[in-house]
C-alpha positions in Angstrom: 183.2 117.9 62.2 181.5 117.5 59.0 178.2 118.8 57.8 175.6 116.9 56.6 171.7 117.7 55.5 169.4 114.9 56.1 166.6 115.3 53.9 163.4 113.6 54.2 162.2 112.7 51.3 158.3 111.3 50.2 158.5 111.6 46.5 155.7 113.7 46.1 155.6 116.9 44.1 157.7 118.8 47.1 160.7 116.7 46.9 162.6 117.9 44.0 162.3 121.4 45.3 163.5 120.3 48.6 166.3 118.4 47.4 167.3 121.5 45.5 167.3 123.8 47.8 169.4 121.6 50.2 171.5 121.2 47.4 171.9 124.9 46.8 172.6 125.5 50.4 175.0 122.4 50.6 177.4 123.8 48.3 177.8 127.1 50.1 178.5 125.5 53.5 180.4 122.4 52.1 178.1 119.7 53.5 177.2 116.2 52.6 173.6 115.0 51.5 171.7 112.0 52.9 168.6 111.4 51.3 166.1 109.5 53.7 163.1 107.9 52.9 160.6 105.6 54.9 158.9 103.2 53.1 155.2 102.0 53.7 155.3 98.4 52.1 151.8 96.6 51.7 152.2 93.1 53.7 149.1 90.9 53.6 148.0 89.9 56.9 148.4 86.2 56.8 151.9 86.2 54.7 155.0 84.2 56.1 157.8 85.6 57.6 160.0 85.0 54.8 157.5 86.7 52.3 156.8 89.7 54.2 160.7 90.2 54.5 160.9 89.9 50.8 158.0 92.5 50.2 159.8 94.9 52.5 163.3 94.3 51.0 161.4 94.7 47.2 160.1 98.0 48.4 162.9 99.1 49.7 165.1 98.5 47.1 162.4 100.2 44.7 162.6 103.3 47.0 166.4 103.2 47.1 166.4 103.2 43.2 164.0 106.2 43.1 166.0 108.4 45.2 169.5 107.5 43.0 167.4 108.9 40.1 166.4 112.0 42.0 169.8 112.6 43.0 171.2 112.0 39.5 168.8 114.7 38.2 169.0 117.2 40.3 172.2 116.9 42.3 175.9 117.8 41.0 178.5 115.2 41.0 180.7 117.2 43.2 178.4 116.7 46.0 178.9 113.6 48.3 175.1 111.9 48.2 174.1 109.1 50.5 170.7 107.0 50.9 169.0 105.9 53.6 165.8 103.9 53.0 163.8 101.8 55.5 160.4 100.5 56.5 161.1 101.5 60.0 159.6 104.9 61.6 161.5 108.1 61.4 161.5 108.3 65.3 163.5 105.5 65.3 166.0 106.0 62.2 166.7 109.7 63.0 168.1 109.4 66.6 170.4 106.7 64.9 171.6 109.2 62.1 171.8 111.8 64.4 174.5 109.7 66.8 176.8 109.5 63.7 179.8 112.1 64.1 178.1 114.9 61.7 176.8 118.3 62.6 173.2 118.0 60.7 170.3 119.9 59.6 167.0 118.0 59.2 165.2 119.2 56.3 161.2 118.5 56.0 158.7 119.7 53.4 155.4 121.5 54.4 152.6 120.7 52.5 149.0 122.4 51.5 147.2 125.2 52.4 146.0 123.4 55.8 149.4 124.0 57.4 148.0 125.0 60.9 145.7 121.7 60.8 149.2 119.7 59.7 151.0 120.8 62.4 148.7 121.1 65.2 147.2 117.9 64.6 150.2 115.4 64.5 151.7 115.6 61.0 155.1 113.8 60.2 156.5 117.4 60.4 155.4 117.9 64.0 156.3 114.6 65.1 160.1 115.1 63.9 160.2 118.5 65.2 158.4 117.5 68.6 160.8 114.6 69.1 163.9 115.3 67.5 166.6 117.1 69.5 168.2 118.8 66.5 167.6 121.7 64.4 165.1 121.5 61.4 164.8 123.3 58.0 160.7 123.3 57.4 160.4 124.2 53.5 156.9 125.5 52.0 156.6 124.4 48.4 157.7 126.3 45.5 161.5 127.8 46.7 164.5 125.6 45.2 167.2 128.1 46.1 168.9 128.9 48.9 169.4 132.7 50.0 169.8 134.1 53.6 170.5 137.9 53.3 168.1 138.3 56.2 167.7 136.6 59.2 164.5 136.9 61.8 165.0 135.1 64.7 162.2 135.1 67.3 163.0 135.6 71.2 160.1 135.0 74.1 161.0 136.1 77.2 159.6 133.2 79.6 161.8 130.6 77.3 165.2 131.8 76.7 166.9 131.3 73.3 169.1 128.4 72.7 172.2 130.4 71.9 174.1 127.4 71.7 171.8 125.9 69.2 171.7 129.1 67.5 175.4 129.2 67.2 175.6 125.7 65.8 172.9 126.5 63.2 175.1 129.6 62.1 177.9 127.8 61.4 176.1 126.9 58.1 175.8 130.2 57.1 178.5 132.4 55.4 178.7 135.6 57.3 179.0 137.9 54.6 176.0 139.8 53.5 173.8 138.5 56.5 171.7 140.6 58.7 169.9 139.3 61.9 167.2 140.7 63.5 166.1 139.7 67.0 162.5 140.4 67.6 159.9 139.5 70.2 156.1 139.4 70.0 154.6 141.4 73.1 151.0 141.2 74.3 149.0 144.4 74.8 150.2 146.4 77.6 153.3 143.7 78.2 156.3 145.3 80.0 158.8 144.7 77.4 161.9 146.3 79.8 163.6 143.1 80.3 163.0 141.5 76.7 164.3 144.9 75.6 167.6 144.3 77.2 167.6 140.6 76.1 167.1 141.6 72.4 169.7 144.5 72.8 172.3 141.9 74.4 171.8 139.5 71.3 172.2 142.4 68.9 175.5 143.2 70.1 176.5 139.4 70.8 176.4 138.7 67.1 177.4 142.2 65.6 181.1 141.4 65.1 179.7 138.4 62.6 176.7 139.9 61.2 174.7 143.2 60.7 172.2 143.1 63.4 169.1 144.5 65.2 166.2 144.2 67.2 162.4 144.9 67.2 159.5 144.4 69.5 155.9 143.9 68.1 152.8 144.5 70.0 149.9 141.7 69.4 147.6 144.3 68.4 149.6 145.4 65.4 151.6 142.2 64.7 150.5 141.8 61.1 151.0 145.3 59.8 154.5 145.4 62.4 156.0 142.2 61.2 155.2 142.8 57.5 156.8 145.7 57.5 160.0 144.1 58.3 159.3 140.3 56.9 158.6 141.0 53.4 158.0 137.2 52.3 160.9 137.2 49.8 163.2 134.4 49.2 166.0 135.6 51.0 164.6 136.0 54.2 164.4 132.9 56.9 162.4 133.0 60.4 164.0 131.1 63.1 161.7 130.0 66.3 162.7 127.6 69.2 160.4 124.4 70.1 158.0 124.9 72.7 158.2 128.7 72.4 155.1 130.9 72.3 155.4 131.6 69.0 154.9 128.2 67.9 152.5 127.2 70.7 150.3 130.4 71.1 147.9 130.1 68.2 147.1 134.2 68.0 150.7 134.2 66.9 151.3 130.8 65.2 148.3 131.4 62.9 149.6 134.7 61.4 153.6 133.8 61.7 153.6 129.7 60.4 150.7 130.3 57.7 150.9 133.9 56.3 154.6 134.0 56.6 155.9 130.8 56.1 153.4 129.0 54.1 151.7 131.7 52.1 154.8 134.0 52.1 157.1 131.6 51.2 159.4 131.8 53.8 161.9 129.1 55.4 160.9 128.2 59.1 164.0 127.4 61.2 163.3 125.4 64.5 165.8 125.2 67.1 165.5 122.4 69.7 
């Protein structure tokens, strides 16, 4: 099945970096690119239906031309690019696009130093992550070239890792020169016997395709422990699963999302 990157574009200063990153990755993964934009046309309250339809169409046409201009400036002719512009909300358009016969990744941008507030108070990014059964690539500002030398996969004990979705994601990766670290964040005095065995099994499962290892960090030294491994370099990727404690427990998410992802410029992959 053909691969496709669905890249959500809002024409902010983040859009160019997001397109460049997806473009760089697509050349390695042989993936098509779909640039998706939701318009927000101004519609006078008492306008007739015909006038409203005209304003919506005008806004969509203008946005489509802006997408084409961005693509012409940033994407080589060798990459197949498509455009989807609509005033309809993403929660409607995305499921329709995901139903098409492609293996998809969704790309969204993370904005501002207040990323925690945005994530936990209902930003567009969070709504897409929460309501979409597809892997999402959430990108902080500033990264415009793809690298994947080091992949870190967060594993919880209560919510089992979605191995099928992880396998699907890894289809987009070149197996050469790539290492995967499966890790768990443990609470103080937590019995880690079972999770350690789970991490070891995961490491062995993927050892035939990647260089693998595993690690456990306790909460009381998570900052120093994780930073000793995840160094906030552009060749690192952090993978978490939707609904896992690493995203929902603010004790951990405050550090992982803000310090590693936003401040550290580490791409965040959210598995469904």
